[in-house]
N, C-alpha and C positions, 0 to 999 in steps of 0.2 A: 334162029333163036339160040341154038347151041353156041353159035359163034358170040352172041352177046354175052352169055354166061361166062364163056371162057375169058372174054376181055375184062369182065367185072372181076373175076378171080385173079388174073393177072395184076390188076390195079390194087387191089386189096392186099395182095401179097407183097407188091412193092413198097405200099404205105407202111405195113408192119415191118419190112425189113428197115426202112429209114427211120423208124421209131425206135427200133431195137439198137441201131447203130448210133443213134443220138444219146440213148442212155448210157452205152458203154463209152462213147468218146464226146463228153460234153464240150459245147463251144466255149471257146476262150476268147474274150475280147482283147484286143490289143492295148497293153498297158499304157496310159496317158501320163505325161509328166504332171505331178501334183503342182497345184498352185502353192507359191512360196509360204503363203499363211497358212496352208492346210496342215492338219496334224500329220506327224509322220506315219507311214504305212507299217503295219504290224504284221509280221509274217505269221502264217497259220501255225498254231500250236505253241507260239512264244509266250512266256509268263510275264505278266505285268507286275511288277513290285509295288506294293501299295506306297502312298506318299510318306508314311510314318517309317517305313524300313528305310527309304532313301535317306530321311532325316537322321535316323539312328545311325546309319552308316556314316554319314557325315561327321556327326558327334564322336564317332568311335575314333576316326581319324584324328580329331582334334585333341581328344583326351588322351590316346595313346602317346602322343608327343608331349602334351602339357604335363602329365604325370611324372616325367622323367625330370622335370624342373622343381618337383616338390619334394621336401625332406622331412623327416621324422627328428624332432628335437626332444632330447632328454636332458633336463637340467637338475642338478643336485645343489641342495643348500644344506650345510652343516649347522644344526641347532645345538647350541651349548647350554645344557641344563645341569643344574646342580642336583645331587641326589634326592633332595626333599622335593624337587619339582618333578622328578620322574615318577615318584610314587608316594602317597601319603604314609604308606607303612614305614617308610624310613624314619619318621618322627615318632612312630609308635615304640614305647620302651620294652613290651613284650617281643615285638619282632626282633629288636636289637639284641635281646638276651639269648636268642637262639641263633641269629645270623650274624651277629656282630655289627660293628658300626661300619657305614660306607667307608670307603677307601678315602680316609683322610678328609672327607667332605669335598673332594676335587669335583670340579664339573665334568659331566660326561657328554660326549658328542653323539647326536643322532642325526643320521642323514634323512633329509626329506626330499623326495623326488617329485618331479612334475613332467607330464608329457604334453607335447604340443606339435605344431607344424611350422615350415617355413618354406619360402620360395626363393630359388636361386634367381638372382638379377644380373649377374655378370659371371663370365668365364673364369675369372680369377679368384672366385669364392665368395663374393659378397651376398649375404642372405638376409632376406627381409621377413620379420616375424612380429609378434606382440611383445611389448614389454612385460606384460603378466606372464608371459611363458617363461622368460629368463630372469625375472626380477630377484636380485639379490643373490643370484646363483653363484655358487664357488667353483663349479664345473658344469660346462655345457657340452653335450655329445650330439653330435650330428651324424645321422644314417640316410645316406643317399638311396635312390630308388634302385641302384645296381648292388647295394649291400655295403658299400664302404663306410667305415665308422671313422669319422674325422673329429678331433677335438676343435671347438670354435672358441673365438675371442669375441667378447662383446665390444664392438666398436663404440657403440653408444646406445642409450634408451631414454625414451621420452615418455614419463608417466602421463603428461597431460594429453597425449593424443594416442597413448598406448602402442607405440611403434618402437622397434628395437632393430638394430642391424648387427649382424654377426659376420665374422670373416673366418673361413677354414682354409687350411693349407692345401689348396688344389688349384690347378690351372686348366683343367680340362673339362670342366663342368659344362652342362647345357642350360643356358639362362632361358628365362621365359620372356617373350617379348611384352613391353609396357604398353598398355593401352591408355585411351584417353576417357576417363571416367565422366567428364562433363557431357559426353555425347550419349550417355545411357538413357534410355527412354522406358517409361512404365510399360510393363508387360513383356519387355525384351527378354529372351531366354538366356539364363546364366547357369554356369556349372560350377559346383564347390568341390575343391580337392584338397584332401587332408588325411589326417590319421585318426579318427574318430575311435576312442576306446582302444588306441594303439594299433588299429586295423589300417596298416599302411597302404597308400595309394587308392583311397576310396574316393569315388566320384559320385556327387549327387546332383540333380538337376531341378531347377526350378525358374521363376521368373523374377524380374526386378518388381518388387511390390512398392516400393516408394523411394525417392531420391531426397537428399537434403534433410533427412531425418536428424532432428536435434532435439535438445531438453529430454533425452532418454535417461540421463544420470549415470552413464557408463564411464564417461571421460570428461575432462574439462572442456576439449574442443572437440565438438560433434558436428559432422555433416555425413551421417551414415547412409549407406545404401541398404535399405531393407530388402530381404528376399525371403521367398518360402522354399528355397533349396534347403534340404535337411543338413543342419549344422549342430553338432554334438561335442561333448567334452573331447578334446583332441584335435579337434579341427582348428582351433585358435591358432592364429598365424599362418593359416593355410591360403589357398588361392581362389578367388573368385574371378572367373574368366568369361569372356564373352564366346559367341560360337566361332569366331575367328582364332580362338586360342590365345587372345591378349589378356594380360593381367589387368584387371579393371578394380580390384578390391583385395583387401586383406581381411578374411574373416576374423571377427574378434569376439562376438558375444551372441547369446540368444535369450529370447524372453521365455522363460519356462518356470512353472511352478513345480514341476516334477523332476527337473534336472536334464530331460531328454528334449529333443526337438519337437516343437508343436507348430512349426511353419513360420515362425517369425525370428529370423536371424539378422544380425547387423554386420556389415563390413566397412571398414575404413576405406573411403575411395582413393584410388590411385594417386589422383592428383594432390590430395593432402599427404598420403604416404610418402611420394616421391619428394615433396618439398621438405619433410622431416628428414628423410633418409639423406637427402643431400647435405643438408646443413649438419647432420650428425657425422657424416663421412668427412667433411671439410673442416668442421670446428671442434667436433667431439661433444657438441651441444646444439640446442636448437635456438637459432636467433629469430626471435619474433619481434613484430612490430608493436609499437605502442602509441596511443594518442592521449590518454588520461581523461576518459569520459566515462560516466556512468550511464548505462542504457537499459532500456526495457522495450518490450514489444508494445505496439500501437494496437489498444483493444478497439473493437468496432465502435463502441460508445464514445470514444476519444477522437475518431477520424474527422468528423464534421467539425469540431471545435478546434482542431489543428490545421483545418484548411485542406483536408485530404478528401479526395473523391472516394477512395476505398482504404481500408486498414492495410497497413504495410509500413516498411522502413523501421528505423531504429530511433525512439525517442531519447533524447539526451536528458537524464534527471539531474546530472551535476557534472562539473568541469573542474578538474584538479588543478590546484594553484601551481604555476610555474611548469606546466605540462606543454607538449606541443599543440594540444588542442586548444589551451587558453592563449597561447600565442598566435594562433590561427584565427582566432576570433570565435570559436564556438561559444554558444550560450545555452543556458538551462531553457528547455522547451523546443529547442531545434529538433526537426525530424530529418534524419539523414536518409535520402532517397536514392542517392548514386555515390559510388565510390570508385575512382579511377575509371569511369565509364561504365561500371557494372551497376545493375539495379540491386538495391539492398532489399532483401524480402522480409527480414526481421532482425530482431536485435543478435541472435545468435549468428545468423549469416554475416552481419557486419563485423561481429568480432572475429570470425574465422578471416575474412577478407583482410583485415588490419594485420592480425597475427601473421598471415602468410607474405605480407608485404616486407622487404628487406628493409631494416633501418637505415635512415638516411635518404629515403625515396621522397620525391615530392609527389604528393597525390592531390588530385582535385576531388573536392567533396561538394555534392550539391544538397543543400538542405532546405526544407520549408520552414520560413520564420515569418510570424505574423500573416500567415496564409499566403505569403510570397516566396518564389524560388530564389535562392542566393548561393552564390559558387564562393567557396572557401579553398585556400591552397595551404596545404599543411605539411611539414616535414616530419615524416614518421619516426618516432623515436625507438629506443631499445627497451624492451621489456625486461625489467629486473626480476630477480628471485626465481629464475627457471630452475625446475626440479629434474635434473637430468644426471645419467650415469654414464661414464665413459671408462673404456679400458677394462672392463669386466671387474671393476672394483664393488664389492658388495656393501651393503649399508647405506646406500644413498637415496632411499625411497621412504624415509620415516614420514609418517603422516603428521601434518601441521595440527597441533592440539592446542586449544585455548581453555583455560580454566577460569571458572567463574566463581570465586570464593563466597561472594554474597548469596548465591542460592545453592552452592555445594555441588556443581557438577563439572565435568570436563567434556568438551565436545570436540569433534574432528570433522575435517572435510570427508566426504565418502569416497574413497579412493578405490580402485579395482581389487588392491589387496584386501581392504577391509570387507569389500563385498563377498570375496571367496571366504575369507575367514568367519564372517558372521553369516554366511549363506543368505545374503541380502539380494533380492531378485533385481534384474536389470531395469524394471519399470519403475522402480523406487527412486525417487530423487530428493535429495535434502542433505542433512548432516546427520552424524551419528553420535549418541551419547556414549562415551568411553568409560566414564567412572561417575558413580554417585555417591556421595558421602551420607552414610546413615544418619537419620535424624535431621537432615538438611531440608530446605524448602523444597528441593527438587525431589527428594525422596517422599515428602508429604504430598507432592503434586502427583505422584505415581510413576514417575520417571524411572527408568532402569537402564543398566549398562545394555548396549545392543539396540536400543529403541532410535528409530529414525525420526527427527524432526523434519516434517515436510512444510509446515507453514507457521508463521508467528503473527497473530492478529490479522488472519486471513490474507497474509502476503506470503507468497512462495519463498523458501528459504533455500538458496543454491549453494551457499558456502558459509563458513564461519563468520566472514565479514558481514554478510546479510543479517545473520542472527544477531550479532552484536549490535548492529544499527538499529534493528527493530525492537530490541529489549531496551535499549537505551532511550527510545522514544516511547516507550509503553506508557499509556496514560494511566495515572494512579497507581503506577507500579504493579500492574496486572497484565500479563500476557496470556493470550488463548493460544494454545499450541495444538496443531494437528499432527498426531504421532502415530507411526506405524511400527508394529511390533509382532512378530511371529505370524505375519500374514494378515492381522487385523489392523484396522485404523479407528482412532478415536480421538476426541478432543481432552486436553487436560488444561486446567488453569494453573499457571505458574506465578507465584507472588515474588516480586523481586525487592519489595521493601517490607 
């Protein structure tokens, strides 16, 4: 019996010993080669970076390089004012009694400064920016990311697209690679780089909110990239880049009632900016194509009557005599659906396609006529009357004004300069009243200087020519105008007879 107890005790002791050894020296399996599709093995104690941190690090690499290609632009314009324009006190006899006459009534000079941004696009000093940043400037100073101050020459500036090209005396600059804005997609991440409020090298991030945004009323030729990346005063002319660090747009404007960013910004697509830039560098002006047709969008209620399955294309309202379009056989009522192999989305899109086509180019145009498809061949003409400035000469951006003595007012196309001067929001499109004669029909209707005419007889007014046409065809000499003034909109009745 004692022998059995002894044997049991030994067995229990051995089991206890083996158990203790197993706890101190855990069994290790032989490592197996992971399957190629398996997740990578993570060592014990290793820290895993969250996906957003990895993305941020990638953006940091892109931004740190791209910011070297963005410059600060300071433009100075000398305003010449006569003494009485400087202060009404100069015309006050009491003031003159104690302080004397102004110095011979000679004009006085007052500098006006503007800040903006620009993007270096070549090693030898070419810089892309907005026209409104350097408009009418007598002096333009560029400050690079490394602190160099360089005087710039305005190679050319185009008011209709709000693009300008500068040249600085340097050959060791770091240009930004140019991207293809046509490949941008909705929701794609983009970054805006510029100098908001003079804060150089500021980067903000957002997405592409819309592409092909037109009829905003900022410029004559619009095909904007809309983004919610924060854009503020001073960002104008700066870079909109993709996550590869390629320049896809030039930041130009914001929609805002406060003056600050509210998440609706607009950038000129690089494809348009590059075309304008190349023309400015080569010719000192923009060579735009011309057909000679009056066009409009196809409304949904028109589509079926015009033989279209869906609204789209550009409806020809009129064809100019002796124009390329007339010679090619365009007719009133044609709906342009393709231009040189590209689908035409709407009237603004068609206008941009034509304007970007070099004069002299033969283009095939597909139209819907009498509910049937027809192909026309047209030789693109040269658009006359371009408003461009070259060689840095000021004073080439005067707004075209038209006076109507019968109603007693003067109207002008709503240019970027007038928007800034009158503080008119980017979402307002129309023409602006620049002068109203007291006691005139315009004054009786309640029109005043600074009012923006949006519609005439329920038709949108895009420019002075539209307004003159609509007023000229007004029934019984009465025009119902939709007017915007100081943020409020109202209808007024203007009598022309």
